C-alpha positions in Angstrom: 70.4 138.4 74.7 69.9 134.9 74.2 69.8 133.1 70.7 66.4 132.3 71.0 65.4 136.2 71.3 65.5 137.0 67.4 63.3 133.9 66.8 61.1 134.9 69.5 61.0 138.5 68.3 59.6 137.2 64.6 57.0 134.8 66.1 55.8 138.0 68.2 55.6 140.2 64.9 53.9 137.3 63.1 51.3 137.1 66.2 50.6 140.9 66.0 50.2 140.9 62.2 47.4 137.8 62.5 45.9 139.3 65.7 45.6 142.7 64.2 43.4 141.3 61.2 40.2 141.4 63.1 38.4 138.5 60.8 39.7 135.4 59.4 37.5 133.5 56.9 37.1 129.7 56.4 38.2 128.5 53.1 35.2 126.5 51.5 36.3 122.6 50.8 36.4 123.7 46.8 38.8 126.4 47.6 40.9 123.9 49.5 40.6 121.5 46.6 41.6 123.9 44.1 44.5 125.4 45.6 45.9 122.0 46.6 45.4 120.9 43.0 47.1 123.9 41.8 49.9 123.5 44.3 50.6 120.0 43.3 50.2 120.8 39.4 52.6 123.5 39.8 55.1 121.7 41.6 55.1 118.8 39.1 54.4 120.4 36.0 55.4 123.9 36.2 58.7 125.7 35.6 60.6 126.7 38.7 59.9 130.6 38.4 56.1 130.0 38.1 56.2 127.5 40.9 58.0 129.8 43.2 55.7 132.7 42.3 53.0 130.4 43.2 54.5 129.2 46.6 55.3 132.7 47.7 51.7 133.6 47.4 50.7 130.8 49.7 53.1 132.0 52.4 50.3 134.1 54.4 49.5 133.4 57.9 46.6 131.0 58.5 45.0 128.8 61.2 43.7 125.3 60.9 41.5 123.2 62.9 41.4 119.4 62.9 39.9 116.5 65.1 41.9 115.9 68.2 42.5 112.2 66.7 44.5 113.6 64.0 47.3 114.0 66.9 47.7 110.2 66.5 48.2 110.3 62.9 51.6 109.1 62.0 51.7 110.9 58.8 51.3 114.2 60.6 53.9 113.6 63.3 56.7 115.8 61.5 54.1 118.7 61.2 53.0 118.7 64.9 56.6 118.6 66.0 57.6 121.5 63.7 54.8 123.5 64.8 55.2 122.9 68.4 59.2 123.8 68.3 58.6 126.9 66.1 55.3 128.4 67.1 54.2 127.5 70.4 51.5 125.6 71.5 48.9 123.3 69.6 45.5 124.1 71.6 42.7 121.8 72.3 39.2 122.7 72.4 35.8 121.0 72.9 33.9 120.1 69.4 31.2 122.8 69.1 28.0 121.2 67.5 28.6 123.4 64.1 31.9 121.1 63.4 30.9 118.3 61.2 34.1 116.3 60.9 34.0 113.2 58.9 34.3 110.9 62.0 32.4 109.5 64.8 32.8 109.9 68.5 35.3 112.9 68.5 35.9 114.5 71.9 37.5 117.4 70.7 39.5 119.4 68.2 42.9 121.1 68.0 43.6 124.5 66.7 47.2 125.5 65.3 47.1 129.4 64.8 50.4 130.0 63.1 50.9 128.0 60.2 51.2 128.9 56.5 48.7 128.4 53.7 51.0 126.1 51.8 51.7 124.1 55.0 47.9 123.8 55.7 47.4 122.8 52.1 49.9 119.9 52.8 47.9 118.8 55.9 44.8 118.8 54.1 46.0 116.6 51.2 47.2 114.1 54.0 43.8 114.3 56.3 41.4 114.9 53.3 39.2 117.9 52.9 36.5 116.8 55.5 39.0 116.5 58.4 40.4 120.0 58.4 39.3 123.5 58.3 41.5 126.3 57.1 41.2 129.9 58.0 42.8 132.6 56.1 42.6 136.7 56.5 39.6 138.1 55.0 41.9 139.8 52.4 42.8 136.7 51.0 41.6 136.4 47.2 41.6 133.2 45.3 41.7 135.1 42.0 45.3 136.5 43.0 46.4 133.0 43.6 44.8 131.5 40.6 47.0 134.0 38.4 50.0 132.6 39.7 49.2 129.1 39.2 48.7 128.9 35.8 51.2 126.2 34.2 53.4 127.9 31.6 51.8 126.4 28.4 48.5 127.8 29.3 49.6 131.4 30.0 48.4 134.0 27.8 51.1 135.9 25.9 48.8 139.1 25.7 49.8 142.1 27.9 47.6 144.0 30.1 48.0 147.4 31.7 
């Protein structure tokens, strides 16, 4: 058993988990903007327990698609290196007509399947909302995340059962 086998086993389990979910849904640009804003606000203005709770809700498997040219973006170099080292390949595909990235003359796109939603939101903050598509499992609900993202000063003190 090599040192790499336990890591490979975790990767295989994550792959099985995401592939067993037959459908992914694309987050709308509004959802990406709201999640990104809440991520930033909770990191900067929230208390540690509420930020940790929100961050934990973003630790779901996601998939991102970006224009091929983003491979040359120096601000994303560390992300690409990390994904390549820990999650395998970054695949390239022809750009279908239904994709409308905010760029001219794009020859293709890249797809990275094993990212967390928190990582995808960080990349969306760098690229802008028109140059990324984020896909999450269909069971992902914005309202569950929104409840965790409320800053402590705005939380209600009432208890519901």
